[in-house]
Phi, psi and omega in degrees: 000130177266122182233131172252127177258122180260110182122124182246035170275192183302316183291312181297317179295320179291324175297316179296320180297314180295320179294317180293327179295337178265009173092007178287151174272104191246143169230137176252132176242121181235128185290340180237229171256147179299132179078007184273351183268235183296341182278351190278335186214020181277183186290335178075027187272140167256093201232087175302325184294337179252014178278084181216152179296146174295312176289134180191173180304131179090346184293321182296315179300318179294317182293327176294321178294319181283347181302328179274358181229090183297355175267001181290166184296327179231125181222129176260112183290124177303133184209141176279003185295125177296325179296317181291321178300315178295322179297316181297321179299319177292320179302314180300317181299328182272004174278354179290154187303315184295316179296319179298316181296320177297315179295322179297316179299315181298315182290325178293321178298318179290314184296332179294341179261355188297314182299320179296325179292324175293320178299319180294323178298314179295323180295335178274007173097007178281128184258134178197159177280124181225141178235137183241028177285155177296165177256131184255132178245095178279152177234135184246357175210164183302326180297319178294320177299317178297320180297320179293323177295319178295324179298318178300315180298317180297317180296316179295320179296331180276002177094010181294134174257012183293143177279116182239118189243125176282142182235144172282173178300316180295318182294319184288330177284338173289320178292318181226091184296342182285350179294148180290162182289346180274004178293135184266342185149204178162211189217145171236127182255115178273163180079021178260172176199173175204151174235154171281112195298322181290328175287323178298309180296324177296324179293317178293318177303313180297321179296320178296316180297322179296332178273357181083017178283124177295125175240105188261103179272162184054037181240090181280126178273128184264332182192166171241141178217156180277146172218082187069236178272355181263165169251141171255126177260113192256138173227180180291345182257357179150196182227144178237130179278152178208150172282330180213153180232135173247120180260112179232051190252022178063219182299329180296345178300325183296323182294319180296327179279329183300328178297341179252023178060032175253123181259116181252113178286114184206142182229151174284138179230099187279137177232164184229157171207158171230130181246122184254149173296153180298148175211139183303336181277354185279178181290154175247354180238152170289135184230145170238122180266107190297315184299301180277358181058051182246133178256138178237115183250135179252114179249176181296327186245020178162176178240129182248129175250123184222156179172187182074150176223103184256101184280139179080016179296149183241352180212168179262018179300137179284136177257109178303326180297316181289321178296319177295324182295314181288324177295316181298321178296318179294319181293324178294321179287329184236071190296337180273356182286116177271093185295124178297152179287168174056058174292162175270115182266147185211148168224142181214156181260120168260159178249143188222134174274160182292340176262001177078008179252145179291161171261112180225113178140188186288149176270122181302133178085352180235078184303129180096351179256128181235151177253148170212078187205178179066041179279354178058233181274006183249022182299314178291314182307314189257002185300304180297322179295320177303315179300317180296314184293319178296321181296317178298323180292314184285319186275316186259350186067023186263130172277177178207137183297335178297330186279341184310307181292345183261002182301124180301339182299338182294339187235346188276140173245148174081203180114135178285144178261000000 
């Protein structure tokens, strides 16, 4: 089977790797460099404890409050776009409790398999930096403590078997001595992991090249067209035939489908990070700051502070205000950390569906075309698993109960027959 994967981020590369491991003739087409988009500077977390839909109870109230503060954790950029207005209307509808609980169950079922999918990737010879330390959630006020307790209840209600341990102030400072003395306690989530995302994508890219899989960078795909039973994947330099196409191109996925009268609700969700050189005063554990929604990742060669979700973003321009906000949150939580100067700043676009669940599976009306996109903040967590599930579907014709809630048919309108 000849398969063309459009998109060379973590999800697209993992889909290509899984397909090539099963003997498919695979080509990857990436409009920039592989791993240069959302995979280049995110937190890199394999995080079952945070596998929850972005839309949920209370999110609208918070986002309205943050609308006046563009440095807040979630900001919806005002836009006259009819597509974004429609997307927001759907997003609001999925903030209701019942929809949130359904999405939570679906993501928890998938996230419980995420670690095994990374293990399988490593067993096939893909090399990457991985850390399997627990994730620490410190709380600095009673509201944060209450939120962490509710999170435990929500995870258990969704069927999570993850070990979640409450910690006192003394216990959490023993785990992470860099935390300030005003920490009240918190939570430690076992069974978590993290990879350095740019090293991870480079490892998958390298494995594909070692197998002789063509990985075509700076190859922007302009359209898809039919040629009998085949698909032609068209660029400015020519066309490539395929029996099947996997679109893992983030927000750009919608444009390729729109030419076939398929409307895919998807929005850009911009995030930021700052990566600092190691320093003895810095954190030694991965931390998630619940209030400001800031992630702190500790890698072999540095510490990365990341956060914010800017919906409807139109460019990758760095916002000094947002970078200061995530840095300030980290510094407040870790007052003794002497942050080295000249961090590496980054902004990247993640793609998000209005219900907060990824699109994984066939596109209605376009036989042979599959989606693997809109993973939001869970792109790293679910990338290898997405590749495995798509491969079973394409190669074996096998469905999987995990994929049901992620079927693109739940949201797509139109489509040629």
